[in-house]
N, C-alpha and C positions, 0 to 999 in steps of 0.2 A: 536629257541632253548631255552629250559627251564632247569635250573639246580638248585639243592639245594644250598642255600647260608646261610651264617651267618646273624646275624641281621643287619639291617640298624639302626645305632645309631644316634639319633638326639639330639643335645644339645641346650638348650635355654629356651624359656618362656612357662610356663603353667599359664594361666590367666583366669579370668572370663570375658566373653564378656557380656556387657549389651547393647543389640541391641534395638535401638529405631527406629521403622519403622513408618515413618511419613506418615500420610494420607493426602497428598496434600501439596501445597507450605507452607513454614514456615512463620508465621506472627510474627515478633519480638515484644517483650514486652507484650505478652498476651499468653493465653492458646492455645495449638495446639493439635489436635486429633492425637493419636499415639497408636500403639501396641508395648509393651515392653516385651522383652524376655531375660532371663538370660541363658547363655549356656557356655560350656567349650570352651576356645579359647587359643590364644597364637600361634604364627606362628610355632614354633618348635613342639608343641604338635599336631597342626593340621597336619603337615607333617607326624609325627609318626603314627597318626591314619589313615591317607591315605595309608601309606605303609602297615599297618596291614590289611586294607580293601581289599588290593590286594592279601592277603594270604602269604605275605612275613614277616618273623620275624622282629619286630620293637622294639626298645628300646628307652626310653626317659630319658634324664638326665637334671635335673633342680632343682629349688628351689621354694617352696611355703611357705606361712606363717604357723605358729603354731596355726592354727585356724580352725573353722568348714568349712569355705569356701575352704581352701586348701585341707582338707581331702576329701571333696565332689568332687573336681576337680580330685584328684588322683584316686578316685574310678571310676569316669566316664571314665577317660582315660584307666585305667586298664580293664574296661568292654569292651573296643573296641579291646582287645587282645594285648595291648602294655605292655611290660615289663618296669615298671616305677621305675626308680632309683632316689629317691627324697631326697633333703635336706629340712629341715623345720626350719624356724626361722622368726621372725617378723610377718608381715601381708601379706596376699595374694594380689597380684596385680590384676588390672582389666582394661578393656578398654571400654569406652562408644563409641558405634558405631552408628552414626546417618545416617540412610538410607533414601534417598530421594525417591520421587515418581517414579523415573526412575531406582531404584535399586542401584544407586551409593552410596558409603559410605564415611563418614568423621569420622576419629578416634581420640579419646582423651585418650591416654594411661597413666596409672599410674602403672609402672612395679613393684614397691615396692620390695618385697623379691626376685623377679626374677632378679633384677639388682644387687643383692648382693650375687650371686652364689659364693660358696667357692670352695676350691680345689676339683678336681674330682678324685675319686679313679680309679686306673688303671684297677681294675676289671670291672668297668662300661664300659670299652672299649673293653674288652677281646673278641676275636672272631669276631669282627665286620667285615662285608663285606665292609661297607662304613660308614663314619661319615659325617653327614650333619649339617651345621651351618648357620642359618639365621643371617644376619648382625645386626639385632636388638640386639643380644646377645653381640656384640662387641662395642655397643654404649656407654657403661658405663665402665670406667677403672676397677672398682671393679670386675665385672663379666668377662671382657675381658681377664684379666690375667690368670685365671684358664682355660678358654676355649681355649686360644691359647696354653697353656701348654699341655692340653689334645690333641689338634690337633697335636702338635709336637710329642707326644708319639705315636699317631696313625700312623702318616706318617713314623716314624722310624720303625714301625712294618710292613710297606708296605700296610697299609690300604688305600683304596681309599677315596677321600675327595670331597665333593661338598659344595658350598656356594650359598646363595641366597642374592642378594643385598638388598632385602626387601622393601626399600622405598627411594625415592629421598631425603627426609628430612634426612635420616640416612647417605646417601652418602655425602650430603652437610655438615652435622655436622662433619663427620670424615675428609672430604676433598677428592677431587677426586685423588689428588696425593698420599695421604696416602692409599686410597683404592687400587689403582694400585700397589703401593709398597707391600701391603699386599698380593695381588694376586701373585706377582712375588715371594715373600718369601715362601708362603704356597704351591704354585704349585697345586691348586685344579684340579681335573680331569674335573669337571663340574662347571659352574657358571650359575645360573638362574637369570634373570633380565627382567623387562619390557623394552620396547624400550626407555622410558624416563630415567630409571635407568641406562641402558647401556650407553646412551648418556651422562648422568651426570658424569659417571665414566670414560668417554673417551674410551669406548670399541667398538664403532661402526666402520664400515668401515674396518672390518678385523683386528682391533687393539687389540684383546685380547692377553694376554701374551702367550708365547710359551707353548704348551702342554695343553692348556685349551680349552675344548669344551664349547661354549657359547650357552645357550638355552634362546631364547628371547620369552617371553610370551606377547601376544598382545590382551588380552581380546577376543572379538568376531572375531578377525582377525586370520590369520594363525600363528601358532608358527613357529619360524625359528631356526633351529639347525645349528650352524656354527662350522664345524669341525676344528681340529687343523691345517689342511692344507688349510683352507679357504673355502672349499666346503660347500654349503648351501643346506639344505633340508627344504622345506616349507610344513607344515602339517596343513591343515585347520581343524577347529572343525566341529563336526556334528551339526545337528539342535538342538536348545534348545527351548522347548515349551514355557517357560515363565521365566523371570528373576525376582525373588523376592528380592534377596539380593546377592551382589557380595562378601560379607565377606568370606574370606577363600578359594575362588575359586583358586587363584594362589597357595596357599599351597597344595590344593588337587591335582592340576596339577603336582606340583613338587614331591609330595609323590608317586603318581601313576607312574610317569615317573621313579623315582628311583627304585621302586619295580620291574618294568619291565626290567629296564636296568641292575640291578645287577643279574637278573635271566637269562640274555643272549639276551634280545631283542635288535634289532638295534635301533638307535636313533629315526628314523621315527616311528617305532612301539611303542616305549616308549612314544613319544609325543602324539600319538593317544590314548594310555591308559590314559595319563594325561588329555586330552580333555574330555574323557568319564566321569571320576570322577568329574572333575570341573563342568560339566553340571549338575550332581546330586546335587552339593552344591548350584548352582545358583537358584535352585527351592525351597530352604528352607530358613528360617530365621536363621542366624548364620552360623558357619563354619562346622557343623557336618552334613554330608549327611543323617545320620540316627539318628536324635535327639530323646531324650527320650520324651515320651508322656507328 
């Protein structure tokens, strides 16, 4: 079943990705051959773009610097059909993404302005079908306070909520007990996590908080959707011709899943949609399945 819906509003980071695609093993202390590409990134922005790619209205709320880099990123995200609600101050953040010869990536983030998000206007949430927040946005107290306040406004209005645990490093930084307490307090409808992130937060073995549907992403393995009653649905990905870069694949999965889910798809169908868009991202450098020339 497909139904018309309000926007999926995503709150968090819009950053510049500097993707370093290494041509072979790295030799420390000397030059290494590489291809370097700059692209629009940030987990929240990636999810918003993925929602829009599925034809569902998408809104992004975040902060970039008052600089040319920030203006360019906003224009790139808007060009993907996203309604961009942006704050501008300071300098735009970036992430250096080192991609090895197997397509695996190691990231060095400098969130800069994104970590200094200010109060969010209630109009930026108005009419949302769902609000999605990657845990990256809650890693710094300055940004966490307005995001949590906005989530509270959305929940009181009856808006659905999804969270992505984002990275084991973020779960470790916040503390597994604090993350679980946050989930109990916020009562999200959906939580996205890799198997490692779910384990780090103590969500494995049917231990997710009441009312939470857990969506476990597992790279080339099947996604696992654990319903509120503990029932599990395994959804294997389709074939992928070649993996160039894993950057943003998990965000693409989450965005496509959310777009399908808010439009009425069953969780298994939503996961299949997530796999399809993630496969498109795996074949390009960076997080955008349709990068600019």
